[in-house]
N, C-alpha and C positions, 0 to 999 in steps of 0.2 A: 527619493521614494523609499518608503519602508514597506516591505511586503511580508505578510505573515500568511502561512497556509494553515487551514483548519480542515481536518478530516472528519471530525465528529462535533456535534453541538457542544459548546462550552460557554456557559453563561458568564464566565469571568474573563473571556477573551478581550472584550472591549476595554476593560480596566487595564489589562496587561498591555494592550496596544497603546493606550494613553501613556503608560509608563515608558514603553520603548520609544515612543515618539518624543517625549520630553527629554529622555536621555540623549537621543540622537541630535535633537535640536541644541541641547546644552553643549554637547561635545563639538559639533561642527558650526554652531552659530549660523545656521542656514534654515530656511523653511523646509518642512518635512511633509510629504504627501503620504498619509497612511492608508494602506490597502490590506484587506483580508480577502484571500482567495479561498472560497468555500468549495472544497473538492467534491463533496457529495450533494450539496444542495439541501441537506437536512439541517434542521435547527436554524432556520433563517432568523435573522435578528435585525433590529433597526440599525441604521447607519449613524447612530448617535448614542453618546453616553453622557448622562448628566448627573450632577451631584449637587444637592441643595443642602444648606445648613441654615436652620431657622428661616429667615426671609430672604436669604442671599443665595443666588445661584453661583456656586463656587467653581464648578466645571461644566462647560458645555462643549463637548468634544465630538467632532464629526469625522467620519472616515468613509472610505469607499469599500463596499462589499461587492465582490464579483463571484457569482454562483456559476460554476462551470456548466451545470446542467441547463442553464439559460442561454448558453452560447451555442450557436449552430456550428457543429464541428466539421461539416463537409469540406469547407475550404482549407481548414487546418489539416484534415486527413489527406487531401490530394496535393496541396500546394504550400501548406504552411511550413514554417521553420522546423527542420527535422528534430531539433532539440525539444520541441513542444509535443512530439508524438506520444510520450508517456501520459500526457494529460488528455489526449484526444478521446479515448474511450469514455471518459467521464463527462464529455460534452454531449449535447443533444445530437443524435444521428438518425438518418433515415434508413441506413443499412442495418442488417442484423448484427448483433455484437460480435459474432464469430468473424464476419467479413471485415468489420472494423479492425479487430485485433490482427487478422491476417494481413490486411493492407498496411497497417503500422509496421508489422514485422518485415514485410517486403521492402518498404521504404527504408527501414533501418539497414537492411542487408545491402541494398543497392546504393544508398546515398552516404553512408558513414564509412569512410575508408579505414580509419584506425580501429583495430580489433578491440582494444581495451575500452574505447569510447562506445563502440557498438554494443559491447557486452554490458556496460553500465546502463545504457539506454534500454536495452532489452530487459534487464532486471527491473528497472524503474517502470517499464511498461507493464510487466507482470504484477509487480507489487501494487501499483496504483490501480490497476484494473480490478484487483481483489477487493477494493472498496465498494465496487458496484456489481461485480459478476462472481459467479460461483467458481470454486477451484477447478471443478470438472470442465467448465466451459473454457477457462483460460488454458488449461493443459491440453485441451482438444485443439485449440486454435494456435497455440505457440509450441514450438519445438522444445520439449523437455530437455533434450540433450544440450541445447544452447544455454539452458538455465543451470543444469547440474554440473557443467564443465567450466563454470566461471571460477576465477581465482578466489572469489568470496567463499565458495564452498570447500576449498582445499582445507583439509583437516576435519571439517564437519562431516564430509562424506565418509572418511575413515572411522570417525566416531560412530556414525550410524551403522556402518558395516560391523564394527566391533560389537555394538549392542545386539545386532541381529545374530551374530555368532554366539554371543553369551546366552541369548534367549534360546538359540538352538541347542546349546550345551545343556541348559537347564531342562528343556523339554526332553532331550535324550535321557537325562538322568531320571526324570519323572517316569518316562516310559519304562526304563529298566526297573525302577522301584515297583511300578504296577505289575510288571511281568513277574517279579519275585513274589509279590503278594498273591497273585493268581496261582502261582505254582504251589505256594504254601497253603492258601485258604480257599482257593476256587475263584470263580469269576468275580471280578471287581465291577460294581455297578457303573453303568455308563455316566450317570450324573456325577459320580465321584471323579471319574477320569476327566470330565470337562471342567 
């Protein structure tokens, strides 16, 4: 089985999938079942790719398209394999998005023993959820501290802090400059300060 994930509409995906399928078949000399998993449900396309040249059909390639938003996610949310939890918010749910995200996080916390695996799944949950939900909703439902303390962000966090300090230094210098201008020439207009 050859599985490709598609987050956004891509009209060239079927042609690439044909190429990947042919390469896999040539390498392993076995039948290949090609599947596209459409994460957002947007840009639905036919499960077929054809190419004609003159009167000859050169390629007639079929594949399976799975749209996550067409799958009822309740069973996956409560009893499905824990490794699929990052995909669950993209499925059709009866519960509000916040509750779905919170339930996924609770299951990850209680069912995944290894800290690094749990952290990876937590980041995947947040990242994939961002394809469907706003950043504010995700940060409200998921614990930010679990995201920002991941090894992935080591070094990045320090760069962000350094940028913030640099911006603070620049702002401090500008404030000093404006204070000096006011001492010399009088009140500096507010729109100039901003």
